[in-house]
C-alpha positions as CSV (number, residue, x, y, z in Angstrom):
1,M,0.0,0.0,0.0
2,I,1.0,3.6,-0.5
3,D,0.2,6.4,2.0
4,T,-0.1,9.3,-0.5
5,H,-0.3,12.0,2.3
6,T,1.4,11.8,5.6
7,H,3.1,14.4,7.8
8,L,5.5,12.0,9.5
9,Y,8.1,14.7,9.9
10,T,6.0,16.9,12.2
11,E,6.6,17.3,16.0
12,E,3.8,15.0,16.9
13,F,6.1,12.1,16.0
14,D,9.3,13.4,17.5
15,N,9.2,10.9,20.4
16,D,8.5,7.7,18.5
17,R,9.0,8.4,14.7
18,D,11.0,5.3,14.0
19,E,8.5,3.0,15.8
20,V,5.6,4.6,13.9
21,I,7.4,4.0,10.6
22,Q,8.3,0.4,11.4
23,R,4.7,-0.3,12.3
24,A,3.6,1.0,8.9
25,L,6.3,-1.0,7.1
26,S,5.2,-4.1,8.9
27,K,1.7,-3.5,7.6
28,G,2.9,-3.6,4.1
29,I,3.1,0.1,3.4
30,T,5.9,0.5,0.9
31,Q,5.9,4.3,0.1
32,F,5.1,7.4,2.0
33,Y,4.5,10.8,0.3
34,L,5.3,13.8,2.5
35,P,3.4,17.0,1.7
36,A,5.2,20.3,2.4
37,I,3.8,22.9,4.8
38,N,6.2,25.9,4.8
39,S,9.8,26.9,5.2
40,E,9.8,26.1,8.9
41,T,9.3,22.4,8.2
42,H,11.1,21.9,4.9
43,D,14.4,20.8,6.5
44,K,12.7,18.1,8.8
45,M,10.8,16.8,5.8
46,L,13.8,16.5,3.5
47,E,15.9,14.9,6.3
48,L,13.2,12.2,6.8
49,E,13.2,11.6,3.1
50,A,17.0,11.2,3.1
51,Q,16.8,8.8,6.0
52,F,14.5,6.5,4.1
53,P,15.5,6.6,0.5
54,G,13.0,4.9,-1.9
55,K,10.3,4.9,0.8
56,M,9.8,8.5,1.8
57,F,9.1,11.1,-1.0
58,A,9.0,14.8,-0.2
59,M,6.7,17.1,-2.1
60,M,7.3,20.8,-2.3
61,G,4.8,23.7,-2.0
62,L,3.2,26.2,0.3
63,H,0.2,25.1,2.4
64,P,-2.7,27.5,2.1
65,C,-3.0,28.0,5.9
66,Y,0.5,29.4,5.8
67,V,-0.1,32.0,3.1
68,K,0.3,35.1,5.2
69,A,0.3,38.7,4.0
70,D,3.8,39.5,5.2
71,T,5.6,36.3,4.2
72,W,3.8,34.5,1.3
73,T,5.9,35.9,-1.5
74,E,9.1,35.0,0.2
75,E,7.7,31.6,1.0
76,L,6.9,31.0,-2.7
77,E,10.4,32.1,-3.7
78,L,11.8,29.4,-1.4
79,V,9.4,26.8,-2.9
80,K,10.6,27.8,-6.4
81,S,14.3,27.6,-5.4
82,H,13.7,24.0,-4.1
83,L,11.9,23.1,-7.2
84,N,14.8,24.4,-9.3
85,K,17.4,22.4,-7.3
86,R,16.0,18.9,-7.6
87,S,13.1,16.8,-8.8
88,F,9.9,16.3,-6.6
89,P,7.1,13.9,-7.3
90,A,4.4,16.6,-6.8
91,I,3.7,20.2,-5.8
92,G,1.7,20.1,-2.6
93,E,0.0,20.6,-0.5
94,I,-1.4,23.6,-2.1
95,G,-4.9,25.1,-2.4
96,I,-7.4,27.2,-0.5
97,D,-8.6,27.0,3.1
98,L,-11.4,29.3,4.3
99,Y,-12.1,27.4,7.5
100,W,-9.5,29.2,9.6
101,D,-9.2,32.6,7.8
102,N,-11.2,33.8,4.9
103,S,-9.6,37.2,4.9
104,T,-6.6,35.9,3.0
105,L,-8.7,34.4,0.1
106,E,-7.1,36.8,-2.5
107,I,-3.5,35.9,-1.6
108,Q,-4.3,32.2,-1.1
109,T,-5.7,32.2,-4.6
110,K,-2.7,34.0,-6.1
111,A,-0.3,31.5,-4.3
112,F,-2.4,28.6,-5.5
113,E,-2.4,29.8,-9.1
114,Q,1.4,30.5,-9.1
115,Q,2.1,27.0,-7.9
116,I,-0.3,25.5,-10.5
117,D,1.6,27.4,-13.2
118,W,4.9,25.8,-11.9
119,A,3.3,22.4,-11.9
120,I,2.2,22.8,-15.5
121,A,5.6,24.1,-16.6
122,M,7.4,21.2,-14.8
123,D,4.8,18.6,-15.8
124,L,4.1,17.7,-12.1
125,P,0.9,16.7,-10.4
126,I,-0.5,18.9,-7.6
127,V,-1.9,17.8,-4.3
128,I,-4.9,20.0,-3.3
129,H,-6.0,21.1,0.1
130,T,-9.6,22.3,0.1
131,R,-11.5,23.2,3.2
132,E,-14.7,25.2,3.1
133,S,-13.5,26.2,-0.4
134,F,-14.7,23.7,-3.1
135,D,-16.3,26.5,-5.2
136,E,-13.1,28.7,-5.0
137,V,-10.8,25.8,-5.8
138,F,-12.9,24.7,-8.8
139,E,-13.0,28.2,-10.1
140,V,-9.2,28.3,-10.1
141,L,-8.9,24.9,-11.7
142,E,-11.4,25.8,-14.5
143,R,-9.4,29.0,-15.1
144,K,-6.1,27.1,-15.2
145,K,-7.4,24.2,-17.2
146,H,-4.5,22.4,-19.1
147,P,-3.8,18.9,-20.4
148,K,-0.9,18.7,-17.8
149,L,-3.0,19.8,-14.8
150,R,-3.7,16.8,-12.7
151,G,-3.2,15.4,-9.2
152,I,-5.1,14.6,-6.0
153,F,-7.9,16.2,-4.1
154,H,-6.3,15.4,-0.7
155,C,-8.6,14.3,2.1
156,F,-11.7,14.4,-0.1
157,S,-14.8,15.1,2.0
158,G,-17.1,16.7,-0.5
159,D,-20.4,15.4,-2.0
160,L,-21.0,13.2,-5.1
161,E,-21.3,16.2,-7.4
162,Q,-18.0,17.6,-6.2
163,A,-16.4,14.2,-6.5
164,N,-17.5,13.9,-10.1
165,R,-16.4,17.4,-10.9
166,A,-12.9,16.8,-9.5
167,V,-12.6,13.5,-11.5
168,G,-13.9,15.3,-14.6
169,L,-11.1,17.8,-14.3
170,G,-8.5,15.0,-14.3
171,F,-8.0,14.5,-10.6
172,S,-8.1,11.6,-8.3
173,L,-9.6,11.6,-4.8
174,G,-7.4,11.0,-1.7
175,I,-9.5,8.9,0.7
176,G,-8.5,8.9,4.4
177,G,-10.0,8.5,7.8
178,V,-13.2,10.5,7.0
179,V,-14.5,7.5,5.0
180,T,-14.8,5.6,8.3
181,F,-16.7,8.3,10.2
182,K,-20.4,7.8,10.8
183,N,-21.0,11.4,9.8
184,G,-18.4,11.4,7.0
185,K,-21.0,10.8,4.3
186,I,-18.6,10.0,1.5
187,D,-19.0,6.2,2.1
188,Q,-22.6,6.6,0.9
189,F,-21.7,7.5,-2.6
190,L,-18.0,6.6,-3.1
191,K,-18.8,3.4,-5.0
192,E,-20.2,5.6,-7.8
193,I,-16.6,6.9,-8.4
194,P,-14.4,4.5,-10.3
195,L,-11.8,2.8,-8.0
196,E,-9.2,3.8,-10.6
197,K,-9.7,7.4,-9.4
198,I,-9.0,6.6,-5.7
199,V,-5.8,6.8,-3.8
200,L,-5.3,6.0,-0.1
201,E,-3.9,8.5,2.5
202,T,-3.8,9.0,6.3
203,D,-3.0,12.7,6.6
204,S,-1.3,11.6,9.8
205,P,-1.2,12.9,12.5
206,Y,-4.7,14.2,11.7
207,L,-8.0,12.6,11.0
208,A,-7.4,9.1,12.5
209,P,-9.9,6.5,11.2
210,V,-12.3,4.7,13.5
211,P,-11.6,3.1,16.0
212,H,-8.8,5.6,16.7
213,R,-10.8,8.8,15.9
214,G,-9.7,11.7,18.0
215,K,-6.3,10.3,18.7
216,R,-3.0,10.8,16.8
217,N,-3.2,9.2,13.3
218,E,-0.3,7.3,11.8
219,S,0.5,5.6,8.5
220,S,0.0,2.1,9.9
221,Y,-3.8,2.8,10.1
222,L,-3.9,2.9,6.3
223,D,-5.2,-0.7,6.4
224,L,-8.4,0.5,8.2
225,I,-9.1,2.9,5.4
226,A,-8.4,0.2,2.7
227,G,-10.7,-2.1,4.8
228,K,-13.5,0.3,4.5
229,L,-13.1,0.4,0.7
230,V,-13.3,-3.4,0.7
231,N,-16.9,-3.0,1.9
232,I,-17.7,0.0,-0.3
233,Y,-16.4,-1.6,-3.6
234,S,-17.1,-5.2,-2.7
235,K,-13.6,-6.2,-3.6
236,D,-10.9,-8.2,-1.8
237,F,-8.4,-6.3,0.3
238,S,-5.6,-7.4,-2.1
239,E,-7.5,-5.9,-5.0
240,I,-8.0,-2.6,-3.2
241,D,-4.3,-2.6,-2.4
242,R,-3.2,-3.3,-5.9
243,I,-5.5,-0.9,-7.7
244,T,-4.9,2.1,-5.3
245,T,-1.2,1.4,-5.4
246,E,-1.2,1.5,-9.2
247,N,-3.2,4.7,-9.2
248,A,-0.7,6.4,-6.9
249,L,2.3,5.2,-8.9
250,K,0.7,6.5,-12.0
251,I,0.1,10.0,-10.5
252,F,3.5,10.3,-9.0
253,G,5.4,8.8,-11.9
254,K,7.2,6.2,-9.8
């Protein structure tokens, strides 16, 4: 299995990171994709990637919650310098978040568009963070429509119409712990989305699946998410594993 979105480099894992990673490896998780947040965490993310070559893969980008009026242009310059230094499997996580602060919508949109432009120029997928912002994100994606624009709607928690719209724009859906929540709702329609458009993720340390909801999430819980898809798609665990792994490898070009 592949965890397409895990923040294993953050401080929540500082006391037991190696044990967490070993638990995941023992569950058959072979690759971990690390989404970037901002310049304060780039070094830790890149160090973890270097520590586990061929297993950890760092992305590069500026998370929308860290698009701040006084620093966002400098942050983007740092992202660009990293992208120019070496190859990355994706630009992410990027997007728009209006849950915490809707006053920064204008600059969040500009940062999102700039990073999309880089992704198209470099022929890289993007990993999109969207919270309370589906309309705004879709508006940007329609405006930036391009044959090379592709990627993942990370931690998808929208409705069927939004799922179909994302897939129609050439994106896959990142399915995590929300699919196991009683009030998550996506389990009610997900079978209408082709499994070939689904990838697995934990978003650890956030959004732990049931029965760990409310506690720290970790990559080893990916099997609980895959197990829920077994029920939704009426397929064997090995088939869910195989198809979602192939989907992720195709997106990230591995």
